[in-house]
C-alpha positions as CSV (number, residue, x, y, z in Angstrom):
1,M,-0.2,0.2,0.3
2,F,0.7,3.6,-0.8
3,P,1.8,5.7,2.6
4,S,-1.2,7.9,1.9
5,G,-1.2,11.9,3.2
6,K,1.3,14.1,3.4
7,K,3.9,12.7,6.3
8,G,3.5,9.7,3.7
9,M,4.3,11.2,1.1
10,Q,7.0,13.2,3.0
11,D,8.8,9.3,4.6
12,L,8.1,7.7,0.3
13,M,10.6,10.6,-0.6
14,K,13.0,10.3,1.7
15,Q,13.4,6.4,1.2
16,A,13.7,7.1,-2.3
17,Q,16.9,10.0,-1.1
18,K,17.9,6.9,1.1
19,M,17.7,4.2,-2.5
20,Q,19.1,6.6,-4.5
21,K,21.4,7.8,-2.3
22,D,23.0,4.1,-1.8
23,L,22.7,2.8,-5.0
24,A,24.5,5.7,-6.1
25,K,27.4,4.0,-3.3
26,A,27.1,0.9,-4.5
27,Q,27.8,2.3,-8.4
28,E,31.1,3.4,-7.2
29,E,32.3,0.8,-5.5
30,L,31.4,-1.4,-8.7
31,A,33.7,0.7,-10.7
32,N,36.5,-0.7,-7.9
33,I,36.5,-3.9,-8.4
34,V,38.7,-5.5,-10.3
35,V,37.7,-8.6,-12.6
36,E,40.3,-11.1,-14.3
37,G,39.3,-12.9,-17.8
38,S,41.2,-15.3,-19.5
39,S,42.1,-17.8,-22.4
40,G,44.0,-20.6,-23.3
41,G,44.6,-21.9,-20.6
42,G,45.1,-18.9,-19.1
43,M,48.1,-18.2,-21.1
44,V,46.3,-14.9,-21.9
45,K,45.1,-13.1,-19.0
46,V,42.5,-9.2,-18.9
47,K,42.4,-7.2,-15.9
48,M,39.3,-5.2,-15.9
49,N,37.5,-2.9,-13.8
50,G,34.5,-2.2,-13.0
51,K,34.0,0.0,-15.8
52,N,34.9,-1.5,-17.9
53,K,38.2,-0.6,-18.9
54,V,41.2,-2.7,-19.8
55,L,43.5,-2.3,-17.0
56,S,46.2,-4.9,-18.3
57,I,46.2,-7.7,-20.6
58,K,49.2,-10.6,-19.7
59,I,50.3,-12.7,-22.3
60,D,52.4,-16.0,-22.2
61,Q,55.2,-16.1,-24.5
62,E,55.2,-19.0,-25.7
63,V,50.8,-18.6,-27.4
64,V,53.2,-15.7,-29.4
65,D,53.6,-17.5,-33.1
66,P,54.7,-15.2,-35.6
67,D,52.8,-17.8,-38.2
68,D,49.2,-17.9,-36.2
69,I,48.6,-14.5,-35.2
70,E,45.5,-14.8,-35.7
71,M,44.9,-17.7,-32.3
72,L,46.5,-14.6,-31.1
73,E,44.0,-12.3,-30.7
74,D,41.2,-15.0,-30.7
75,L,42.3,-15.3,-27.8
76,V,43.1,-12.2,-26.3
77,I,39.2,-11.2,-27.8
78,A,38.2,-14.0,-26.0
79,A,39.8,-12.7,-23.1
80,I,38.8,-9.3,-22.3
81,N,34.3,-11.0,-23.2
82,E,35.1,-12.6,-20.2
83,A,36.7,-10.3,-17.6
84,Q,33.8,-8.2,-18.9
85,D,30.7,-10.7,-18.8
86,K,32.6,-10.9,-14.4
87,V,32.1,-7.5,-14.5
88,T,28.2,-8.0,-15.8
89,R,27.4,-9.9,-13.2
90,S,28.8,-8.7,-10.5
91,T,27.7,-5.3,-11.0
92,E,23.9,-7.1,-11.7
93,D,24.4,-9.3,-8.4
94,E,26.1,-6.0,-6.1
95,L,23.0,-3.5,-8.3
96,S,20.0,-6.5,-7.4
97,R,20.5,-6.5,-3.8
98,F,18.9,-2.6,-4.3
99,T,16.7,-3.0,-6.3
100,G,15.0,-6.2,-4.7
101,G,16.1,-8.1,-8.9
102,M,14.0,-5.0,-10.9
103,K,15.9,-4.8,-14.1
104,I,16.3,-0.9,-13.8
105,P,17.4,0.9,-17.0
106,G,20.6,3.2,-17.1
107,L,21.6,1.5,-14.0
108,T,23.8,-1.4,-15.7
């Protein structure tokens, strides 16, 4: 049920403001997470933050074959995609605590 009257509306506004602050804090915290995606059995590793910015890429020397650059490119792409998936899952998990599982456009 929705609160009625002026007092009820004020309480509702306070709750909305608190939720907005909590969501902003959660988004800020998520920006500071670091995840790692890997491919090729760990021969290519990508670290990414919660804003999907690549922080580092590590490539094992064994996977560098000048005659097969395409394979290396595929491994880098796979590692980046895995890291992005981890960021997405972390973001959805964290924000669902505040939204009760509802998908709210613009939050992720």
